[in-house]
N, C-alpha and C positions, 0 to 999 in steps of 0.2 A: 693732713696726711691721715689717712684711713688705717687703723688698725687690724692686724690679721685676727681670724678667727682663734679661739683658744684651742680647736682640736688641731689647726694646721700648726700652731707653734709645739703643741706635744707631740706631734709627728715629726717635726723636723730636731726637734731634740732627741727623740727615740732613736732615731737614725743617725747620730752624732758620731764622729767618729772616736772620741774619748770615752772609754767606759764609763768614769765618774759622771758625765753628763748624762748617758743614758741611764743611768741608777738613780740619780737625783730625778729625772723626768718622771721614770716608773713609781717612783715613792710618792711625787706630788699628783700623777696621774689617779692613784688609787686613792686620795684624798678629795681631790676633783669629783671622782663619779661618786663617792658616799655621798657628799654633799647636795651635787644636782640631782642626783638620783630620788632624794628626798621631796624635791619639789612637787606640787600638785599634778602638773601633766604628765609626769616620768620621766623627765629628764631629756634625754637624747632622741635622736632622729637616727633614720637609717644610713643616711649620708653622713652623718657627722660621725657615728662610730665606724664606718668604712673609713674614714681619714685616721682614725685612731688605729683601727685593725691593719692599717699600711703602715703607719708607725711602728707598731710590735711585732710586725713581721720583719721588719729591717732592723728592728733592735735585735733579735735572735740572729738574724742574718751575719751581724757585725762581730756577734759573740764565738770567741774561741775556747778551746779547752772544754772535753765532755763534762767536768763536774762543774765548771760555771754554767755551761748549757743548760745541764737539768735543773739546776738551781732558777735559772730564768724561764724557763719553761713551768715549772712550778708556780711561779709568781705571776707570769702570765695569766696561766689558767685560773689562777686563785680569784682574779679580778672579777669572776663571775659572781661571787658573793659579796662584790660591793654594790652591786646594785640590789636595790630595797623591793624592787616588785617583781613578780613573776613575769610579765610581759616582758620587763626590759632585760632580763635575763635570757630569754627567749630571743628577743632581739640582737642581742651580745652573742649568742650561740650561732644565729641566722647569718649575721654579716662576717663571722668568723669561718663559717663554710662558704659565703662567697668571696671572700679575700683568698683563702686556700685554692680555690677553681681557679681562679684569677692569675694567680702566679706560680702553680705548682709545675706548669711546664716549663717555667725559666729558671726551677731548682737545679744547680748542678748535683753530681753525683755525691761530691764532697760534703756539701751540706744537705743532704736529704736525711740524713740520720738525724738529726737535731728537729726536722721538722715532724718526720714520723714520730717522734717523741713527743713534740707539742700536740699534735694530735690526738694522740693516746690521753695525755693529761688531760685536754679539754673534754673529751668523753668519758673521762672518770669524774671530773667534776660537775657534768651533766647530770649522770647518774647519783650522785650524791645530793645534789640539788631536786632530783626526782625523790630521792628518798626521803630528805626533810619534808617534802609535800604529802609524805606519805602515799605515794604512790595512786595519788588520786585519778580515778578514771579520765576526769576531764583534762586534766595537766598532762598525762600520760598520750591523750588524745594528739593534744598540741604538738608535743614533742614528735609523735612518730608523724603525723602529718608533713611537720615540718623536715624531719628527716627525709621521708621519701620525696619531696618535691625538689629536694637540693641535692640528691644524690643518686635516685633509683628511676626518677622519671626519664623518658628519654629527652625531654625537653630540657633536661637539666645542664646539658652540656657538662657534665663532671670528668674530669680527667681518668681513667680506668686507673692508673695508680693509685690516685688517691681512693676511689672506691672500692679497689682490691684491699688496700690496707686496713680501710675501717671496717670492712669484714671481718678481717683475720682478728679486729682487738674488740670486736663487739661481744662477743658471747663471755669473753676473759674478762672484761671489766665490767659487765652485767653481773656475772657470776660473783666477782671480787667485792662487789657492794650490796648486791640485794639478794643474794642466794639465801641467807637466813629468813627472809621475810616475804618474799615474793611466793605467791601459791603457783600451783601450776596453770591456771587460768589466767592470770595476769602474765606469765611467762609467755604463754600462747598470743598474747595481744602486742607483747614487744617486739615477736618475731613476724608480726602480721604484715609489713610492709615486704617484707622478704618471700613471703607466701605469695602475695599477690603479685610481684614482679616475675617470680618464677613459674606463674599459672598464664602469665601473658606476655612474656618477654619472648624477642625472636634473635635475640644477642646470644650466642652460644658460648661467647666467652663469660657473660656476666650470669647465665646461668649455670655455667659449671662452677664459677665462684661462689655462688649462693650456693650449692651442695655440697661442696669440701668445705669453706668455710662455716656455714650454719647448721645443716643437717648431719652433717658427717660427726660435727662436733654434739651434737645432741646425741647421736647413735653409739658414740665412744663412751658418752658418760652415762650409759644406761645402766651396767655393773654397779657403778658408784653409788647413781640414783637409788637404785634398790638398797644397797646396804644402808645408806642414810634413813631411807624411809623404815626399814626395819629396827635400825637405832632409834628412831622415833618412838617406834610402837613397842621397842623393850622398855623405853623411858617411861611411857606412860602404863606400861603393866607394873613397873616396878613399884609406881606409887599408889596401886590399887592392891595388889597381891602382897603377900607374906615374903619374905625373905627366901624361903625355897623354892615357891614360882619364880621369882624373878631371878635367882641364880639359874634355873633352867632358861630361862630367855635369852640372858646375856649369853650363855652357851651356845644357842641356836644363832644368835646375832654373831658372835666371833666364827661359827663354823660356816656363816654365811660369807664373812670378810676373808675367809681363809681359802675359800675357793677361788680368790683372785689375789695369789699373794703378791706374784710379780708386777701386776697393774698398780696395786696399792702401793707398791714401793715406789713406783716411778711417778704415781700420781702424788702422792704425800697425803697425809692426812689433813691437811691444813688448807688443801686447793677445795675452794667451793664450788658445787655441784648444782646446778637449776634441775627444779623438777617440772615434767611436763606430763601433760593426759595423752599418751600415746595413741588412745583410740578416739581420739576427738575428732569427728568428722560433721556434724552441724553447721549450718550457712551462718549461725548467728555466732559461734564461736571463731571459723575461718572465713566469713565474710566475701565467698566467692561461691558461687552455682554452677556447673556442680563441683563440689570441691573433695578430692581424696582425704583420707584420715592422714594424720601428722606421721605415722609410721610408714604409709605407703609414700610420702614424700621424702622420707628418710631413706627408703629403698630405691625410689628414683634418682636422688642424689647421686648415690654409690654407684647405681648401674651405669652412670653416665662415663667415657671412654675406658675400670672394673671394681666391684666390691671386693674388701679385703678378706670377709669372713664366708667362707664357703657354705657356710650352714645357712645363710640368709635366702630367702625365697628368691625365686628366677621366675620372671612373668614367663606365660606361655609363648606370649609374641616374640620375646627373645631368643627361645630354645627354637622355634621355627625359621629365625633369621640365620641363626647359627646352622641349624641343620642345612638349609638352603645354599650357604655359602660352601660349606665343607663338600656337597654332593655336586657342585660345578667342576668341569674340568679344566684344566690348566689351557691357556689360550695358545694357539698353535704359533710356530714360531716363524717369522716373516720370511718371504721368500728374500730380500735382500735387505740388510741394514748396513746403511755404511758407516764405516769406521770400526766395526766387528770383525775380529778374525775367526772366529767358530760361527760360520754362518751356515745356517740348517737351510737345505734347498727340498724342495717337495719331490715325490715321486713322478708326479706328472709333468713338472717343469725340466726332470732330466732327460725323460724321452725326447722332447722337442729342442735340446740344447745342441748345438754344433760347435766343433773342436776347430780351432784355428792354429796355427802353428806358424812361427817365422823360422826360417834356418839362418839364424845370424851366424851361424858356427861356418858356413860356405863364404863369407865375406871374405875377400883378400884386397889386398892394396898392390898396384903397379907401378913402377917408378915412372917417373914424369916424363924422361927420355924416349921412353918405348909406346907411351900411351898417345902422347901428343906430338905428330909429327907435323902437322901442319905448321905449327910455330917455327920449325926450322926451314920450311919453305916460303916464309914471310916476304914480302916485296920490301920490308925496310934491308933485308939483307944483299937483296939485288940491287947493281948499278943502273943509274937512270940512263933510258934509250929513248929518245924522242920518236922514233917510228912506231914504237909501241905504245905511247900515248895515248888515251881516245880521245875522240873528238870533242866530247863532252862529257861531264860528270855521270856519277851512275844516278844519282836523285833528282837531274836536271834535263829535260827536253831540249834536243838541238832546238838553236834559234832559226830563225826562217832566213836570215842573213847569211848563214853559214851553209844553207843546203843550195846546191846548183841548180840553176835554172835549166830545164829539158831543152835541148834544140830540135831541130827536124830530123837531125843526123839519129836522134835516139829512137825515133819512129820507124824509121827504114832499116 
């Protein structure tokens, strides 16, 4: 009897009804991944990892209670570091996205929150992996290409709910992991797939989602990015200058921070902010020709269905469209609309119309005895008189036998 593959056995135990069986299977799976990924070929194939991810998916599906769900999502996402090579880690991430795309539309609303959490934790671990690789450009390029192919391309067939959720968490998780290390050029490369998609897509829903989730977030973080930059400049000057000059620099930084007191309280000092080069427009940086500057892309994202800040510049085309719309007259009221009480009729139609009235008030009823006198003289009320009976019926013609044959006396 042929034995089942190890991946199939793990998938069955991970989806078991008993929590103890699922927990033991997850613990053994972590050890199994570490041992097998140390082999020379790299360990797993894409088909094998898809089977494992299906078991992990239903392992979270069967888990109740939010605290236990968060713990399980943390353990599942941490399996990424059980793989020893970067290629196997990317393969694990790729099969995760394929599994979520396949199973997403079957998730009911009661289980949706825990899978939202799992997606967030997996992306957090991916950014941690990129950080451990010191944001190597070649590794970043593989990640961005994989991300674009699986989620942003028109041929990816990614559910819109999954794509929108990933866009919402992308900037937050990236800032929490890499804000202290990433440069403006690196941050620009990390949003490159969104720039490409925004310049080529015809899907207005996706276009609006990129604008609100990515570029609107960048615009909202501009004051805090400036404050962080000034704080870094102040720290550098403290090292080079004496105490008096350093005190003046700190005063300037505090005054800059005080210009947005309410915003700083809302955001919190602990929240990480990504730095960007808002004037970047070269083809090498944005990889699209022609490509507007990042600042103009941000303004474009805010100008979709309106910008919150009235001080932001508005394009001339937008002003002309608004002026054209305001100059248009209202559409004339229809001559007739069925179901409307207040129907307006044009003056030309009023001259040609004809008024028809019905004198329903003159209608009167008459008693039956006075109106229908013929019923009183009906033959049913008279006695039968043979002499008055017709020779033939009304609807029948007289037969030839009943007709008298003429004689010679009739002619003389």
